[in-house]
C-alpha positions in Angstrom: 14.5 19.2 -26.4 13.4 22.6 -25.2 14.7 23.6 -21.8 12.4 25.4 -19.3 13.3 28.1 -16.9 12.7 27.2 -13.2 9.3 29.0 -13.1 8.1 27.3 -16.3 9.3 24.0 -15.1 7.4 24.3 -11.8 4.3 25.3 -13.7 4.5 22.2 -16.0 5.4 19.9 -13.1 2.3 21.1 -11.3 0.2 20.5 -14.4 1.4 16.9 -14.5 0.6 16.4 -10.8 -2.8 17.9 -11.4 -3.5 15.2 -14.0 -2.6 12.5 -11.5 -4.8 14.2 -8.9 -7.8 14.5 -11.3 -7.5 10.9 -12.4 -7.3 9.9 -8.7 -10.6 11.7 -8.0 -12.2 10.3 -11.1 -11.4 6.7 -10.1 -12.6 7.3 -6.6 -15.9 8.9 -7.7 -16.8 6.2 -10.2 -15.8 3.1 -8.3 -18.4 0.7 -6.9 -16.6 -0.7 -3.8 -16.3 1.1 -0.5 -12.6 0.2 -0.4 -12.0 2.6 -3.3 -14.8 5.1 -3.2 -14.7 5.6 0.6 -11.3 4.4 1.8 -9.3 5.6 -1.3 -7.2 2.5 -1.6 -5.9 3.4 -5.1 -3.2 5.4 -6.8 -2.6 7.2 -10.1 0.7 8.1 -11.8 2.4 9.3 -15.0 5.4 7.3 -16.3 7.7 8.2 -19.2 8.2 6.0 -22.2 11.0 4.2 -20.4 8.7 3.3 -17.5 10.2 5.8 -15.0 7.9 7.3 -12.5 7.4 11.1 -13.3 4.5 12.1 -11.1 2.1 10.5 -8.6 -1.2 11.8 -7.2 -0.8 13.5 -3.8 -3.2 11.0 -2.1 -1.6 7.9 -3.6 -0.3 5.1 -1.5 3.5 4.9 -1.3 3.5 1.1 -1.6 1.7 1.4 -5.0 4.9 3.0 -6.4 6.3 -0.5 -6.4 3.4 -2.1 -8.3 3.2 0.6 -11.0 7.0 0.6 -11.5 7.0 -3.2 -11.6 4.2 -3.3 -14.1 6.0 -0.9 -16.4 9.2 -3.0 -16.3 7.3 -6.2 -17.2 5.1 -4.5 -19.7 8.0 -3.0 -21.7 9.9 -6.4 -21.5 6.9 -8.3 -22.9 5.5 -5.9 -25.5 8.3 -3.7 -26.5 7.0 -1.6 -29.5 3.9 -3.8 -29.9 1.7 -1.2 -28.3 -1.0 0.8 -30.2 -3.3 3.8 -29.4 -6.3 2.7 -27.4 -4.4 -0.2 -25.7 -4.9 -0.6 -22.0 -2.7 -3.2 -20.2 -3.7 -5.0 -17.0 -1.8 -7.1 -14.6 -1.5 -8.0 -10.9 0.8 -11.0 -10.4 3.7 -10.4 -8.0 5.9 -13.1 -9.4 5.5 -12.5 -13.2 4.0 -9.0 -13.6 5.6 -6.7 -11.1 2.8 -6.6 -8.6 3.1 -6.7 -4.9 -0.1 -8.7 -4.1 -3.1 -10.0 -6.1 -5.8 -7.6 -4.9 -3.9 -4.6 -6.4 -5.0 -4.5 -10.0 -2.6 -2.4 -12.2 -3.6 -0.7 -15.5 -1.5 1.3 -17.9 -2.4 3.2 -21.1 0.1 4.8 -23.6 0.1 8.4 -24.6 1.0 8.8 -28.3 2.3 11.8 -30.2 2.8 11.5 -33.9 3.1 7.8 -33.8 5.4 7.5 -30.8 4.8 6.8 -27.1 5.9 9.8 -25.0 4.3 8.7 -21.7 2.1 6.2 -19.9 -0.8 6.9 -17.6 -1.1 4.3 -14.9 -3.4 3.5 -12.0 -3.8 0.8 -9.4 -6.8 -0.1 -7.2 -7.1 -2.6 -4.4 -10.1 -4.8 -5.3 -12.0 -6.1 -2.3 -11.8 -9.6 -3.7 -9.9 -11.4 -6.4 -11.0 -14.9 -5.7 -8.9 -17.5 -4.0 -9.6 -19.7 -0.9 -11.0 -16.9 1.4 -13.4 -14.0 0.9 -11.4 -10.8 0.5 -8.3 -12.7 -0.8 -6.3 -11.4 2.3 -6.9 -14.0 5.1 -4.1 -15.7 7.0 -3.4 -19.4 6.4 -2.7 -19.2 2.7 0.5 -21.0 1.9 1.1 -20.4 -1.8 0.2 -17.7 -4.4 -2.4 -20.0 -6.1 -4.6 -19.9 -3.0 -4.7 -16.1 -2.9 -6.8 -15.5 -6.0 -6.7 -14.9 -9.7 -3.2 -14.3 -11.1 -3.2 -11.9 -14.1 0.0 -11.6 -16.2 0.8 -8.6 -18.3 -2.0 -8.6 -20.9 -4.1 -6.2 -23.0 -7.5 -5.7 -21.5 -8.3 -3.2 -24.4 -6.7 -3.5 -27.8 -7.1 -0.4 -30.1 -9.9 0.8 -27.9 -11.8 -2.5 -27.9 -12.5 -4.4 -24.8 -11.1 -8.0 -25.0 -14.4 -9.5 -23.8 -13.3 -13.1 -23.5 -10.4 -12.1 -21.2 -12.8 -9.9 -19.1 -15.3 -12.7 -18.8 -12.6 -15.0 -17.5 -11.5 -12.4 -14.9 -15.0 -11.8 -13.6 -15.8 -15.6 -13.5 -13.0 -16.0 -10.9 -14.1 -13.4 -8.4 -16.8 -13.0 -5.8 -19.2 -10.2 -6.4 -18.5 -9.8 -10.2 -20.8 -6.8 -10.6 -18.9 -4.8 -8.0 -15.6 -5.9 -9.7 -16.9 -4.9 -13.1 -17.7 -1.4 -11.8 -14.2 -1.0 -10.2 -12.5 -2.2 -13.3 -14.3 0.3 -15.5 -13.6 3.0 -13.0 -9.9 2.3 -13.6 -10.4 2.3 -17.4 -12.2 5.6 -17.2 -9.3 7.1 -15.2 -6.8 5.8 -17.8 -8.8 7.4 -20.6 -9.1 10.7 -18.8 -5.4 10.7 -18.1 -4.6 10.1 -21.7 -6.8 13.0 -22.8 -5.3 15.4 -20.2 -1.7 14.4 -21.2 -2.5 15.0 -24.8 -3.9 18.4 -24.0 -0.8 19.3 -22.0 1.5 18.1 -24.7 -0.4 20.1 -27.3 -0.1 23.2 -25.1 3.7 22.9 -24.3 5.0 20.7 -27.2 6.3 17.2 -26.8 9.9 18.2 -26.7 9.3 20.6 -23.8 7.3 18.0 -21.8 10.1 15.4 -22.3 12.7 17.9 -21.3 10.6 18.7 -18.2 10.6 15.0 -17.3 14.4 14.9 -17.3 14.6 18.2 -15.3 12.1 17.0 -12.7 14.1 13.8 -12.2 17.4 15.6 -12.0 16.1 18.2 -9.5 14.8 15.4 -7.2 18.0 13.4 -7.5 20.0 16.5 -6.4 17.7 17.1 -3.5 17.9 13.5 -2.3 21.7 13.4 -2.7 22.0 16.6 -0.6 19.7 15.1 2.1 21.6 11.9 2.3 24.9 13.7 2.3 23.8 15.5 5.5 23.5 12.2 7.4 26.8 11.5 9.3 28.9 8.9 7.5 28.9 5.5 9.3 27.3 2.1 9.8 23.8 1.8 11.4 22.1 -1.4 12.4 18.6 -2.3 13.7 16.3 -5.3 13.8 12.8 -6.1 14.7 10.4 -9.1 14.3 7.1 -9.9 12.7 4.6 -11.5 15.1 3.9 -14.6 13.0 3.1 -15.7 9.4 -0.4 -17.1 10.2 0.7 -20.7 9.8 3.6 -22.0 11.9 6.4 -19.4 12.2 6.6 -16.7 14.8 9.0 -13.9 15.9 10.4 -13.6 12.3 13.4 -11.3 12.2 14.0 -8.4 9.9 17.7 -7.3 10.1 19.1 -4.1 8.5 22.6 -2.7 8.1 22.9 0.8 6.6 26.2 2.0 5.2 26.4 5.7 4.6 29.2 7.5 2.8 28.9 10.9 1.1 25.8 11.3 -1.0 25.1 7.6 -1.3 23.7 5.0 1.2 23.2 1.3 1.0 20.5 -0.7 2.8 21.4 -4.4 3.3 18.8 -6.8 4.8 21.2 -9.7 5.1 20.3 -11.7 8.2 16.6 -11.4 7.6 14.6 -14.6 7.9 14.0 -16.8 4.8 10.6 -16.5 3.2 7.9 -18.1 5.3 5.0 -20.5 4.6 2.4 -17.8 5.5 1.4 -14.8 3.3 3.5 -12.1 4.9 6.3 -12.4 2.4 7.3 -9.4 0.3 8.7 -9.1 -3.2 11.7 -7.0 -3.7 9.9 -4.1 -5.4 7.7 -3.6 -2.3 10.8 -3.6 -0.1 12.3 -0.9 -2.3 9.1 1.1 -2.0 9.1 0.9 1.8 12.7 1.9 2.2 12.4 4.9 -0.2 9.2 6.1 1.4 11.0 6.1 4.7 13.9 8.2 3.3 11.5 10.7 1.9 9.6 11.0 5.2 12.8 11.4 7.2 15.0 13.5 4.9 12.8 15.6 2.6 9.1 15.2 2.9 8.3 17.8 0.3 10.4 16.2 -2.5 8.3 15.1 -5.4 7.4 11.4 -5.7 9.3 10.2 -8.8 11.9 7.7 -10.0 14.8 9.7 -8.6 13.6 9.0 -5.0 13.6 5.2 -5.9 17.1 5.4 -7.5 18.8 7.4 -4.8 20.0 4.5 -2.7 21.1 0.9 -3.1 18.8 -1.7 -1.5 19.5 -5.4 -1.2 17.9 -8.5 0.4 18.9 -12.1 0.0 16.9 -13.9 -2.7 14.4 -16.2 -1.2 14.2 -14.2 2.1 11.1 -12.6 3.7 11.9 -9.3 1.9 12.8 -10.8 -1.5 10.4 -13.7 -1.8 10.3 -15.9 -4.9 7.6 -18.0 -6.5 5.3 -19.5 -5.3 5.5 -17.5 -2.0 2.2 -16.1 -0.8 2.2 -12.3 -0.4 -1.3 -11.1 0.3 -0.5 -9.5 3.7 2.7 -7.9 2.4 1.7 -4.5 3.8 2.2 -5.7 7.4 5.8 -6.6 6.6 6.4 -3.3 4.7 5.2 -1.4 7.8 7.8 -3.3 9.8 10.5 -2.5 7.2 9.7 1.2 7.8 10.0 0.8 11.6 13.4 -0.9 11.1 14.7 1.9 8.8 13.5 4.5 11.4 15.2 2.5 14.1 18.4 2.3 12.2 18.6 5.9 11.3 17.4 7.3 14.6 21.0 7.8 15.9 21.9 9.6 12.7 18.8 12.0 12.6 17.6 12.0 16.2 15.7 15.3 15.6 13.4 13.7 13.0 13.0 9.9 13.6 9.7 8.8 15.2 9.2 5.8 17.5 7.5 2.7 16.0 4.0 3.3 14.7 1.2 0.8 14.9 3.2 -1.1 12.3 0.2 -2.9 10.9 -2.6 -2.9 8.4 -5.1 -4.5 10.7 -7.3 -6.3 8.2 -10.9 -7.1 8.9 -13.1 -8.9 6.3 -16.8 -9.7 6.9 -18.7 -11.6 4.2 -22.0 -13.5 3.8 -25.5 -13.3 2.3 -27.3 -10.0 2.7 -30.8 -10.8 4.0 -32.1 -7.6 2.5 -31.3 -8.7 -1.1 -30.4 -12.4 -1.0 -27.1 -11.6 -2.6 -23.6 -11.9 -1.4 -21.6 -9.1 0.2 -18.0 -8.5 1.3 -16.8 -5.8 3.5 -13.0 -5.4 3.6 -11.1 -2.8 5.6 -7.6 -2.2 7.0 -8.0 -0.1 10.1 -5.6 2.6 11.3 -3.8 2.7 14.6 -1.3 5.0 16.4 1.5 6.9 14.8 4.8 7.1 16.7 5.7 10.0 19.0 8.6 12.0 17.6 10.8 15.0 18.6 8.2 17.4 17.2 5.1 16.2 19.0 2.7 13.5 20.0 1.8 10.8 17.5 -1.6 11.0 15.8 -4.4 8.7 16.9 -6.3 6.1 14.7 -4.6 6.8 11.4 -2.8 4.8 8.7 1.0 5.1 8.9 3.9 4.4 6.6 3.2 3.1 3.2 -0.6 3.2 3.4 -2.7 6.3 3.0 -6.2 5.1 3.3 -9.1 6.3 5.4 -11.1 4.5 8.1 -14.5 3.6 6.6 -17.3 5.7 8.1 -19.8 3.9 10.2 -22.6 5.3 8.0 -21.0 3.8 5.0 -20.7 0.4 6.6 -24.3 0.3 7.9 -25.7 1.6 4.6 -23.8 -0.8 2.3 -23.7 -4.0 4.4 -26.0 -5.9 6.8 -23.7 -5.0 9.7 -24.1 -2.8 12.8 -21.1 -1.0 14.3 -22.1 -1.2 17.9 -19.0 0.6 19.2 -16.2 2.6 17.7 -13.6 4.7 19.4 -10.0 5.3 20.5 -8.3 2.9 22.8 -7.3 4.8 25.9 -3.9 4.0 27.2 -2.7 2.4 24.0 -0.3 5.2 23.1 3.1 4.7 24.6 4.1 7.2 27.3 6.8 9.6 26.6 7.7 13.3 26.5 5.7 13.0 23.3 3.0 10.3 23.5 2.5 7.7 20.9 -0.8 7.7 19.0 -3.7 5.6 20.2 -5.1 2.6 18.4 -8.8 2.3 17.8 -11.5 -0.3 18.3 -14.7 -1.5 16.7 -17.4 -3.9 17.6 -19.3 -5.2 14.6 -22.4 -7.4 14.7 -24.2 -9.1 11.7 -27.8 -8.1 11.3 -30.3 -10.8 10.4 -27.8 -13.4 9.4 -24.6 -15.2 10.3 -21.4 -14.0 8.6 -17.8 -15.1 8.1 -14.8 -13.2 9.5 -11.2 -13.3 8.3 -8.5 -11.1 9.8 -4.8 -10.3 9.8 -3.1 -8.5 12.5 0.5 -7.4 13.4 1.9 -5.8 16.6 -0.5 -8.1 18.4 2.3 -9.9 20.4 5.3 -7.6 19.8 4.5 -4.1 20.9 5.6 -1.0 19.0 8.8 0.2 20.6 9.4 3.6 22.1 12.4 5.8 21.3 14.8 7.9 23.3 13.3 6.6 26.6 9.7 6.5 25.4 7.6 3.5 26.4 6.1 1.0 24.0 2.6 1.3 22.6 -0.3 -1.0 23.1 -0.9 -4.3 21.2 -3.8 -5.1 18.9 -6.2 -8.0 19.2 -9.3 -9.7 17.8 -12.0 -11.2 19.9 -15.4 -12.9 19.4 -18.2 -11.7 21.6 -21.2 -13.9 22.6 -24.7 -12.6 23.2 -23.8 -11.7 26.8 -20.7 -9.8 25.8 -18.2 -12.4 27.0 -15.0 -12.4 24.9 -13.2 -15.3 23.2 -9.7 -14.2 22.0 -8.9 -15.1 18.4 -5.6 -15.8 16.8 -3.4 -13.0 15.3 -4.5 -14.0 11.8 -7.8 -15.7 12.1 -9.5 -17.3 9.1 -13.0 -18.7 8.7 -14.5 -17.5 12.0 -18.3 -17.8 12.0 -20.0 -14.8 13.7 -23.6 -15.8 14.5 -26.5 -13.4 14.6 -26.4 -11.9 18.2 -22.6 -12.3 18.4 -20.1 -9.6 17.6 -16.5 -9.2 16.5 -14.2 -6.8 18.3 -11.2 -5.4 16.5 -8.5 -3.5 18.4 -5.6 -1.9 16.5 -2.1 -1.3 18.0 -1.1 2.0 19.4 2.4 3.5 18.9 5.6 4.0 20.8 6.3 7.2 22.8 9.3 9.5 22.3 11.5 10.8 25.1 11.4 10.0 28.8 7.8 10.3 30.3 9.4 12.1 33.3 
């Protein structure tokens, strides 16, 4: 392999990142659903032939690292060398295909040079519905993976450039709004094909040996930076625990327990003591737990370090098999992002004594999910509006927490009111920040937000999933906790009926409204 000087390596590394950024934009601009084209709930990446993450788009979601890495591990185990030019592999299943929940559809396409695979171009997109017992495939109350939607193992959607139509017809038959799904699937295919072309151009410009050498150098540089950052943490044992509100069925105040052992340039994260997996769909597979922990380390220790496999490999992470954070089949996992957010809070809490100048208080710790569905009276066809709404970010030693944003392992946008009212028969009557929801402190926690949504000309169905609705985001260093979230049904007079934390199948009649309030965040430092 041909070694690069530091400047040449940086140029090539940026060329690879630019490919992921371009494919990210291509997927976004060609998607049909608002969840992708407006909220950007998708990611793109480049993997090497061994399935190691080399580069990820700047706007990608940290949790998607887990899905793409999991896909590659299962793909290589299943197909080995039985991959040809023009193949595109698809998968989503958390228990057999490396996914983290069913709405996240993974795709991967090989990049060949002289008959050998030198890289893979991958993407993932959260589809607004993949079937199952509830519109949006994300509602509470689901107690096994079968209820959550269509399970896709690692299979070839395209073989030698040809769409496997029988497979595609089967996939579309099992989802609501198949036309929208078809558009989002082909947006992913287009992003794969674009990525393969751009990688081929880059390899032609630099040579395959040089590109492969750059892969190794990029990983080595990141590994060195992360080891140095970990080495700077004082040696010792750090512990913290927190709880999930509930699982949407029959279990509440579910503990997540962490012990961190730090020595030299290595650290181990042990979640022994965490609750067993629960009947409801807040369970997490191990690859998602790994993604949450490694994201937190990057955020705390070296935010500018590139996203690649070396960040994932820099620490040891363990959780008991069959626990909430290492769930096994047939555990439901649709709302796994809520739990991943709590993992992040727990890691922040554990390491706060070690890095007090960097650790924030608890953020809103949720992906407050709102799903509205019904028949559009304008067209007579079904519609489905899914969104996860932002909340407060934790106050930290450097300043106040941000208001109304996604935190932790998600990186999506709040859907604009104009997009909601254009795309769906819904009216957003109110939308704003929740005053007083940011925890008091020397540095205030970020504020949550609220929306009041009313169906126009029809009755609709609402499904939701909340967290930090009963256990408030904690403050740090004397800061006060942030405000809790809630759902409420509004009648024609505006009177409110509180809903459960994870409501399912709520009918919202014409003239009624649904109010969503997202949690704030904890403050940092004494308010005095």
